[in-house]
N, C-alpha and C positions, 0 to 999 in steps of 0.2 A: 504493499498500500504506500510506503514512503516513498518508493523508487516511482509509482504511477505519480504520486501528488509532484514530484520534484518536474517529472517528466512535464504535465499539466502547466506548472508555473513556468517554467522556462519556454513552453511551447506560446505561452500567453504571453511574454515579456518579448517574444519575436515578433510574433503577431502585431502586438502593439506601437513598438517601437523601432523596426525594422533595425535592429541592431547588427553590427559588421558581423560578417561571416568567421572571425577568428576572436570575437569578444569574450570573456571567461564568463562561465555559467556553471552554477553547480549541477551537472548532468550526471546521473551515477553509472547510466550505461557504458560499456568499453568503447564502444564505439555510434555516432551517432551521426545524422546531417539532416537538416531542413531545407527544404527546395521550393522557390516560385514554381509551382507546376506548369504555370501559362508562359515564363521565359528561359527557364533550366537556372536561373540564378542561386545561386548558392548562398543561402541567408547566414546558415551556423553549420560547421562541421567537427568532429572529433574522431580522429582515427578511421576517416571513412572508407580508407579502403585496403582494412585491415580484414583479412579470412576470417571471418567468423560463421559457428553454427547457428542456422537459423531456424532451426523445429519449424512450427507449423504454418510460420510467413511462407514457407514452401509452398503452402496451397493455392498462393495467389498465381503460379507459375501454372499450378495445376489446371487451375479453372481457365485461365486463360487458352491455354492449349486445348482444352477441351470446348470451349466454345467456337474457336474456330476450325474444329474436326467433326462439330457434332450440331444436330438440331435439336433445340429445347425438349420437344414431345418426343426425341427418340426414346426408346425402351429399352432399357437395361434390365437384364435376368442377371440376379447376384448369384456368383457360385461361392465351392467352399474356399477358394483362395482369399475372398473379400470378407467374408463371415467370422466376427471374431478376432478382425486384426485389433492388436493390443494398443493401448494406449486411447484418446479420447475415441468417442463413437457415438454413428448415428443409432445403433442397435440393429441392423438390417441382417436379414438371415437368407441362407443358401436356399436358392428357390425362390426369393421374393421378385417383384418385378419393380419398379421406379422408373419414370421419366429422368431423363438428364438434368432438367431443371430441379426436379426434388431434391437429386442427389447432391445438385450444386449447395442448392440452400443446408444440406446436410453437411456438406464442406465448407463452407464458410461463415457458417453461424454456429454449429456445437465444434466444428474443426473434428468432423467424424475421419479415423483413418480408415475406417471400411467404406465410408464413401468416396474418398479418395482413390483407393485400390479398384474398387468397383467401376469407378469413370476411368481410371486408367486402362482396365483391361477391356474396356468396352471400345478404346480407341484404337489400343494396341495389342499383340498377341501376348506380351508379358510387361511386368515392368520396366527390365532392361532397354524394351523397345519404346518405351512411353519415356522414359527417360533418355533417349535420344531425340526426342522431340523436344522436351523440354530444352535440351542444349542446343538445339537447332534454333530454336525460339530465344533462347538469350544471346546466342550470335549477332539474330537478326537487330536485336537491341542494342547492340553495342555493351553487354554485359560482360566483359573481357574477362573479369576476376571471379568468376561464378561457377560452380561444378555441380549438377543435380544428377542425383542416382536413385531417389524416390519418390512419389508424389506426395507423399503423406508427411516426409519431414522428420521422420525418425531418425536420431542419428545414425550415421552410415560413415565409413571412411571416405573421403573424395566428396562429401555432398556440404557442400559452402557457398558464402555468395561474401559482399559487402554491402555496406550501408549505401554506398554510393550506387549501387547494381540495382539494391532494391528500389533504392529511390525510382531511377529509370523505368523497372518493372511495374511499380506503382502508376506512373504518370500515365504510360502507355495504358495500362490496364484499366485506368480511372475513364479512357475515352472511347471504352466498347460499353454502351448504354445497359445491356444485358449486366454484366460485370458489374458494372456500378449500382444498380439495382438491387441486384443480391446482394452485394459487399456492404451495403448501405441500411440493409431491413433489420430492424430490431429484434421481430418475431415472426414467425412463419409456421402455419400448420402441416405437415407430411400426413396423411392417414389418420392415426389416432394421436399422433404425436404434434404437441407444439415445442417447436425447434426456437430457443431462445439464444441471441447472439451475444458471445462470451464479451464481446469488446465495449467495456462499461464506458466508454467514451463517448460511442453515440447517444446516449442518455445522458453524461453527465457533462458533457464538454460542447459548449453552444460551437455550432456550425460544422460538427464531425459528420462527416457523409461517409465513413471508412475507417479500416479497411480489415486488418487483420491481426490476430492476437498468436503467438506461441509459446509454448514451453517446453522443455526436456530439462532431467538434471544437470546435463553437460551444457546445454546452449543458456540454462538460465531464461529468464523473460525476453522474449523477443516482441516486437513491434511494431507493426507500418501502419500510419496514420495518416488521413486526408482530411484536411479541411478545407470550407469557404467560410473569409472574410470580405466583405466590401468588394465584391465580383471579383474576385480573387483566390486561386487555387492553392494549395499548399500541401507538400508530402512531407511528413518525418518519419525519419526511421531509427528507430535505438536498440540495439544488438547488445 
């Protein structure tokens, strides 16, 4: 909570006073960046090019790859490879069927690792092939210091990114209307489940319109945030 509070205060200062990129702020994250999404101007940075574990913020890339390879109403049949994946879950079961859109809500709101796996295996034959698509997209976006190995963000050797690269990804993704709508949804009902977005800033920070939280023991808390103020859009990454 203390880290989250420090982040919110820092973000508010930056939005209010347009402080220089290298000004000293008490940001507890090991790596961070704030960019003006419309111009690309860096407003604040701290070790922005360090290779970092990114946990479930990985799912930002997963979502955009899925959106660019599928239709929202495509039907996905869950198999045993996706049901019961460790970590955060949407609690899908083998044999069940969902639309791509429903699984994207499970991916982005409750950070379902099972939803990530089901979507990846709908697009590609296996997780390795899906990761290749993720890396191809990263290359297209100029994310030169990133490497993706899976769709869910569980720690794996060779799976990492940087604050700067994740900001590039976030800016791109928020330009996709379907992505922005899903990432900015506070709650959504899928079947008998009501999925509530883990991103508390959507409810607690004025102007927040997305994006994605993440956590593993090794990565610590990771967060990619997008907010709008006075007609301008900003992206902040803390790893």
